[in-house]
VEXZADO-995555 format. One record per residue (C-alpha): y, x, z; residue number from 1. Coordinates in steps of 0.2 Angstrom, whole numbers. Each point is the difference from the previous one (the first is absolute). Example, Ala and Ser with C-alpha at 12.3 -4.5 7.8 and 13.67 -1.06 7.14 Angstrom:
<sites>
SITE      c2      c1      c3   balum
SITE     -22      62      39       1
SITE      17       6      -3       2
</sites>
This chain:
<sites>
SITE      c2      c1      c3   balum
SITE     672    -460     -43       1
SITE      18       2       7       2
SITE       6     -12     -12       3
SITE     -14     -13       5       4
SITE      -6      -4     -16       5
SITE     -19      -2      -7       6
SITE       1      14     -12       7
SITE      -9      14       1       8
SITE       2      17      -7       9
SITE     -13       7     -14      10
SITE      -4      19       0      11
SITE      -9       4     -18      12
SITE      -8      17      -1      13
SITE     -13      12      -7      14
SITE     -14       6      11      15
SITE       7      19      -3      16
SITE      16      -6       9      17
SITE      -8      -2      17      18
SITE      -3      15       3      19
SITE      19       2       3      20
SITE       3       0      19      21
SITE      13     -13      -4      22
SITE     -14     -11      -4      23
SITE      -8       3      17      24
SITE      20      -3       7      25
SITE       2     -17      -8      26
SITE     -17      -7       5      27
SITE       1       5      19      28
SITE      19      -7      -1      29
SITE      -6     -18      -8      30
SITE     -15      -1      13      31
SITE      10       7      15      32
SITE      15     -15      -5      33
SITE     -11     -13      -9      34
SITE      10       2     -15      35
SITE      -4     -12     -13      36
SITE      -6      14     -14      37
SITE     -14      -1     -11      38
SITE      -5      18      -8      39
SITE     -10      -3     -15      40
SITE      -9      18      -5      41
SITE      -7       1     -17      42
SITE     -11      10       1      43
SITE      -6       8     -18      44
SITE     -10      13       8      45
SITE      12      14      -5      46
SITE      18       8       3      47
SITE       3       6     -18      48
SITE     -14      11       0      49
SITE      -4       1      18      50
SITE     -16      -9       6      51
SITE       0     -13      14      52
SITE     -12      10       8      53
SITE      12      15       1      54
SITE      12     -11       8      55
SITE      -6     -10      17      56
SITE     -13       8      12      57
SITE      -9     -19      -1      58
SITE      -6     -10     -13      59
SITE      14     -13      -2      60
SITE      18      -3       7      61
SITE      -7     -16       7      62
SITE     -11       9      10      63
SITE      14      15       4      64
SITE      12     -15       7      65
SITE     -12      -7       9      66
SITE       8       5      17      67
SITE      14      -8      -2      68
SITE       4     -14      11      69
SITE       4     -17      -8      70
SITE      -3       7     -18      71
SITE     -10     -14     -10      72
SITE      -9       9     -12      73
SITE      -9      -4     -14      74
SITE      -9      11     -13      75
SITE      -3     -10     -17      76
SITE      -6       3     -17      77
SITE      17       0      -9      78
SITE      -6      -2     -17      79
SITE      -4     -18       5      80
SITE      15     -13      -3      81
SITE      -9     -14      13      82
SITE      -4      13      14      83
SITE      16       8      -2      84
SITE      11     -17       1      85
SITE     -12      -7      15      86
SITE       4      19      10      87
SITE      19       0      -4      88
SITE       0     -20       6      89
SITE      -8       7      17      90
SITE      13      13       2      91
SITE      15      -9      -4      92
SITE      -6     -15      12      93
SITE      -4      12      13      94
SITE      17      11       0      95
SITE      10     -18      -1      96
SITE      -9      -6      16      97
SITE       8      16       8      98
SITE     -16      10       5      99
SITE       7      14     -10     100
SITE      -5      10     -14     101
SITE     -14      -1     -13     102
SITE      -8      13      -9     103
SITE     -10      -2     -17     104
SITE     -10      15      -8     105
SITE      -2      -5     -17     106
SITE     -14      10     -10     107
SITE       7      -1     -17     108
SITE      -2      10     -16     109
SITE       9      14     -11     110
SITE      -2      -3     -18     111
SITE      14      12     -10     112
SITE       6      16       6     113
SITE      12       2      15     114
SITE      14       4     -11     115
SITE       3       5     -18     116
SITE      -2      20       5     117
SITE     -15      -5       7     118
SITE     -20       3      -6     119
SITE     -12      -8      10     120
SITE     -14       8      -9     121
SITE       4      17      11     122
SITE      -4      -8      16     123
SITE     -12     -16      -2     124
SITE     -15       0      -3     125
SITE     -10      -5     -18     126
SITE      -2     -21       1     127
SITE      11      -2      16     128
SITE      14      -8     -11     129
SITE     -13     -10      -8     130
SITE      -7      -6      14     131
SITE      18      -6       6     132
SITE       4      -9     -17     133
SITE     -16      -9       4     134
SITE       9      -7      17     135
SITE      17      -2     -11     136
SITE      10     -16      11     137
SITE       5      -9     -16     138
SITE     -16      -2     -10     139
SITE      -7      -6      16     140
SITE      13     -11       4     141
SITE      -3      -7     -18     142
SITE     -17      -1       0     143
SITE       2     -12      16     144
SITE      13     -11      -6     145
SITE     -10      -4     -15     146
SITE     -15      -1      11     147
SITE       5     -12      11     148
SITE       9     -10     -16     149
SITE      19       3       6     150
SITE       4       6     -16     151
SITE      -6       3     -16     152
SITE      -2      17     -11     153
SITE      10      -4     -11     154
SITE      14      -3      13     155
SITE      -1      14       7     156
SITE       3       9     -17     157
SITE      16     -10       0     158
SITE       6       6      16     159
SITE      -4      19      -4     160
SITE      11      -1     -18     161
SITE      14      -7      10     162
SITE      -1      12      13     163
SITE       0      14     -13     164
SITE      13      -9      -8     165
SITE      13       2      14     166
SITE      -6      16       5     167
SITE       4       8     -17     168
SITE      18     -10       1     169
SITE       4       5      14     170
SITE      -6      17      -2     171
SITE      12       0     -17     172
SITE      16      -8       9     173
SITE      -3      16      13     174
SITE       0      10     -13     175
SITE      16      -6     -10     176
SITE      11       2      15     177
SITE      12      14       0     178
SITE      -1      16      10     179
SITE      11      -1      15     180
SITE      15      12      -3     181
SITE       5      12      11     182
SITE      14      -9       9     183
SITE     -13     -11      10     184
SITE     -10      14       6     185
SITE       8       0      18     186
SITE       2     -18       0     187
SITE      -6      -9      16     188
SITE      -7      17       9     189
SITE      12      -7      15     190
SITE       8     -15       2     191
SITE      17      -5      -9     192
SITE       6     -11      13     193
SITE       6      11      16     194
SITE       2     -12      15     195
SITE      11      11      11     196
SITE      13       9     -15     197
SITE       7      16       5     198
SITE      15      -5     -13     199
SITE      15      -4      14     200
SITE      -8       7      15     201
SITE       9       9      11     202
SITE      -7       7      17     203
SITE       4     -11      18     204
SITE       4       7      15     205
SITE     -10      -8      16     206
SITE       4       0      17     207
SITE     -16      -7       7     208
SITE     -14       8      12     209
SITE      -5      18      -5     210
SITE     -18      -2      -6     211
SITE     -13      11      -4     212
SITE      -9       0     -16     213
SITE     -19     -10       4     214
SITE      11     -11      10     215
SITE      10      -3     -13     216
SITE     -16      -2     -14     217
SITE      -7     -13      13     218
SITE      18      -9      -1     219
SITE      -2      -3     -16     220
SITE     -17      -4      -3     221
SITE       5     -15      11     222
SITE      15      -3      -8     223
SITE     -10      -3     -17     224
SITE     -13      -6       8     225
SITE       9     -14       7     226
SITE       9      -2     -15     227
SITE     -12      -3     -12     228
SITE     -16      -9       5     229
SITE     -11       8     -14     230
SITE       1      18       7     231
SITE     -16       8       8     232
SITE      -1      15       8     233
SITE     -17       9       0     234
SITE      -8      15       3     235
SITE     -10      13      11     236
SITE       4      -2      18     237
SITE      16     -10      -2     238
SITE      -5     -15      10     239
SITE       4      -4      18     240
SITE      -2       7      11     241
SITE       1      18      -7     242
SITE      13      -6     -12     243
SITE      -1      16      -9     244
SITE      -4      18       3     245
SITE      18       2      -1     246
SITE       4     -19       9     247
SITE       9      -3     -17     248
SITE      -9     -19      -1     249
SITE       2      -1      19     250
SITE      -1     -17       4     251
SITE       0      -7     -17     252
SITE     -16      -9       2     253
SITE       4      -9      18     254
SITE      16      -6     -12     255
SITE      -7      -6     -15     256
SITE     -19      -2       3     257
SITE     -15       9      -4     258
SITE      -1     -10     -19     259
SITE      16       8      -4     260
SITE      -2      18       9     261
SITE     -17       7       1     262
SITE     -12      16       0     263
SITE      -8       5     -13     264
SITE     -16      13      -3     265
SITE       3      16      -1     266
SITE      -2      -1     -19     267
SITE      18       5     -11     268
SITE      -9      -5     -15     269
SITE       0     -18       7     270
SITE      14      -1      10     271
SITE      11       2     -18     272
SITE     -13      -8     -10     273
SITE       2     -16       9     274
SITE      19       0       2     275
SITE      -1       0     -20     276
SITE      -9     -15       2     277
SITE      12      -9      11     278
SITE      16       4      -9     279
SITE      -7      -6     -15     280
SITE      -4     -15       7     281
SITE      18      -2       7     282
SITE      -1      10      19     283
SITE      12      13       5     284
SITE     -14      14       7     285
SITE       7      15      11     286
SITE     -11      10       4     287
SITE      -5      16       8     288
SITE      -8      15      -4     289
SITE       0       9      16     290
SITE       3      20      -6     291
SITE       4       5     -15     292
SITE     -15      11      -1     293
SITE     -11     -16      -2     294
SITE       8      -8     -13     295
SITE      -9       8     -14     296
SITE     -17     -11       2     297
SITE      14     -13      -8     298
SITE       4      10     -13     299
SITE     -10      -8     -14     300
SITE       8     -17       6     301
SITE      18       6       0     302
SITE       0      10     -15     303
SITE     -12     -10     -13     304
SITE       3     -19       8     305
SITE      15      -2       9     306
SITE      13       6     -11     307
SITE      -7      -3     -15     308
SITE      -2     -17       4     309
SITE      20      -5      -7     310
SITE      -1      10     -15     311
SITE     -16      -4      -7     312
SITE       5     -19       2     313
SITE      15       3      -7     314
SITE       9      -6      15     315
SITE     -10     -17       1     316
SITE      -8       7      16     317
SITE       8      12      14     318
SITE      -7       5      17     319
SITE      14       4      11     320
SITE      -7       7      15     321
SITE       5      14      14     322
SITE     -12      15       5     323
SITE       6       5      14     324
SITE      -5      18       4     325
SITE       3      12      16     326
SITE       2      17      -8     327
SITE       7      18       5     328
SITE      -4      13      14     329
SITE       7       3      17     330
SITE     -12      -9      11     331
SITE     -13      16      -2     332
SITE     -11     -11     -10     333
SITE      -9      16      -9     334
SITE      -5      -2     -19     335
SITE      -5     -21      -2     336
SITE      14      -6      11     337
SITE      16       7      -6     338
SITE      -2       0     -19     339
SITE      17      -7     -12     340
SITE      -3      -9     -15     341
SITE      14      -5      -7     342
SITE       0      13     -13     343
SITE     -17      -5      -8     344
SITE       4     -18      -1     345
SITE      18       3      -7     346
SITE     -12       4     -15     347
SITE      -5     -17      -1     348
SITE      10     -13     -12     349
SITE       2     -17       8     350
SITE       1       4      17     351
SITE      15       3      12     352
SITE       0      11      14     353
SITE      11       0      16     354
SITE       2      14      11     355
SITE      15      -4      13     356
SITE       6      14      13     357
SITE       8     -11      13     358
SITE      -4     -17       9     359
SITE      15     -10     -11     360
SITE      -7       5     -16     361
SITE     -16      -4       5     362
SITE       4     -17       7     363
SITE      10      -5     -17     364
SITE     -12      10     -12     365
SITE     -16      -8       7     366
SITE       8     -18       0     367
SITE       4       2     -17     368
SITE     -15       7      -4     369
SITE      -8     -15       7     370
SITE      10     -11     -13     371
SITE       0      11     -17     372
SITE     -11      -5     -14     373
SITE      -8      18      -1     374
SITE     -15       8      10     375
SITE       8      11      14     376
SITE      -8      15       8     377
SITE      11      -1      18     378
SITE       0      19       7     379
SITE       3       1      18     380
SITE       0      17       6     381
SITE      -8       2      16     382
SITE      11      14       6     383
SITE      15     -11      -1     384
SITE      -9     -17       9     385
SITE       9       4      17     386
SITE       9      16      -5     387
SITE      21      -3       8     388
SITE       9       7     -15     389
SITE     -10     -15     -11     390
SITE       4     -13      12     391
SITE      15     -12      -7     392
SITE      10     -16       6     393
SITE     -11     -11      -4     394
SITE       7     -12     -16     395
SITE      -1     -18      -1     396
SITE     -15     -12      -8     397
SITE      11      -4     -15     398
SITE       1      22      -4     399
SITE      -9       4     -16     400
SITE       1      17      -7     401
SITE      -2       0     -19     402
SITE     -14      16      -7     403
SITE       9      10     -10     404
SITE      16       5      10     405
SITE       1      16       8     406
SITE      11       6      13     407
SITE      11      15       3     408
SITE      -4       6      18     409
SITE      13      14      -2     410
SITE      14       4     -12     411
SITE       1      18      -9     412
SITE       4       9     -12     413
SITE     -10      16      -4     414
SITE     -17      -7       1     415
SITE     -11     -16      -1     416
SITE     -14      -4      10     417
SITE     -10     -16      -7     418
SITE     -13      -5      13     419
SITE     -10     -15       8     420
SITE      -7      -4      17     421
SITE      -3      13      12     422
SITE       9      14     -11     423
SITE      16     -11       3     424
SITE       3       7      17     425
SITE      -9      19      -4     426
SITE      15       0     -13     427
SITE      15      -6       8     428
SITE      -6      15      15     429
SITE      -2      13     -14     430
SITE      17      -7      -6     431
SITE      10       4      16     432
SITE      -8      18      -1     433
SITE       6       2     -17     434
SITE      18      -8       6     435
SITE       2      13      11     436
SITE      -2      14     -13     437
SITE      11      -6      -8     438
SITE     -10     -11     -15     439
SITE       4     -20      -3     440
SITE     -16     -10      -2     441
SITE      -2     -16      -5     442
SITE     -16      -9       7     443
SITE      -6     -16      -9     444
SITE     -13     -12       7     445
SITE      -9      -9     -14     446
SITE      -7     -13      12     447
SITE     -10      -5     -14     448
SITE     -12      10     -15     449
SITE      -1     -13     -12     450
SITE      11      -6      -4     451
SITE      14      11       3     452
SITE      18       0      -5     453
SITE      14      11       8     454
SITE      17       4      -9     455
SITE       6      18      -2     456
SITE      18       5      -4     457
SITE      -3       0     -17     458
SITE     -14     -11      -5     459
SITE     -14     -12       6     460
SITE     -17       5       4     461
SITE     -10     -14      -3     462
SITE     -23       0       1     463
SITE      -8     -18       1     464
</sites>
């Protein structure tokens, strides 16, 4: 839709998956935006062993989705090929005409166990599988083709033999492949291409006007939106005139239009999920999760989808998105507005994490995050947004701060404190007090949690 093509998105699942909240988020988002999506729900009446009657409050997914405006719905016999084909054509035509999403609930059969460890006799009624076999779509289609004199039984038998041979040959080729060697286990967890390299980087001093962190973030977004027409910004409350609950996105909708900077529903899983889709299609989404405390509904999309894409495709696909998140306390936000999340996400392979302590670093790191090929969680401590000690002369538009370059904020010889974010200032304050006691304290600001790298007097510490 964003690139002007007539393509549609095909999303397929069983009826069991419709009990997930993300299904309803997706249907709502698609209807709200009139997105050209075809949701195909293959209902075989069992989610492993859980019968359909224990999944939904109604009699069908078709019935349950009736309240969604603009959703073209069809409930069909999915074992009937002509009916299925016609339903699919109608759905595609509806979406390509710009009318919005469609949903097909196809009643199908499950003729075999769910998996090799599953025994359907434990939970299916006697004779039920035999009833399903009578509706097996392949014999039904064969009979139809013969009845209509389209093919003969001999032709069908030839097809089956050819297909069987092709499958067996493919299976043999797969079994003959050597097992992967241990050295390849970490290949394509992250991109091997570092856009802004730390090699040769040297700290620069800027004489520009002093700026607070939240404004540095706003300026970084403005500059990157200007530089990259494929960049999108969206999230909760980010559009003008609110411009974000902390004004980090103030003025961006006015500057770049509501087709590039727009509000999303309060649906964190969908915010990240749609960003994954945009990224795969060549856009550069920079999304905002309003508070770190509310990122957890998106954990499945982040941990289960986002970070795996490059690895499971062996580098053929990538998903470079930026997830901006306001974290930390100091604003009297209480339990649900004060969490720091970086320790959890630091254990997610394939994810980069930035956590700046001052305005200049925030601008440089965010601009770099918007250009790198890896997905980034960009942590912004709310207590630093307008703090005087976190302000800094604003770097110019060409300033890019590489990930993995720590900064020595205070030299010392007795103790080293390695820290980030708000704790940099607190550590500097503690170091001063210790200095009064005759203890020399070194303070190192990591800047990025993943990757991190800094030189010690006797070694190079590296974590990617």
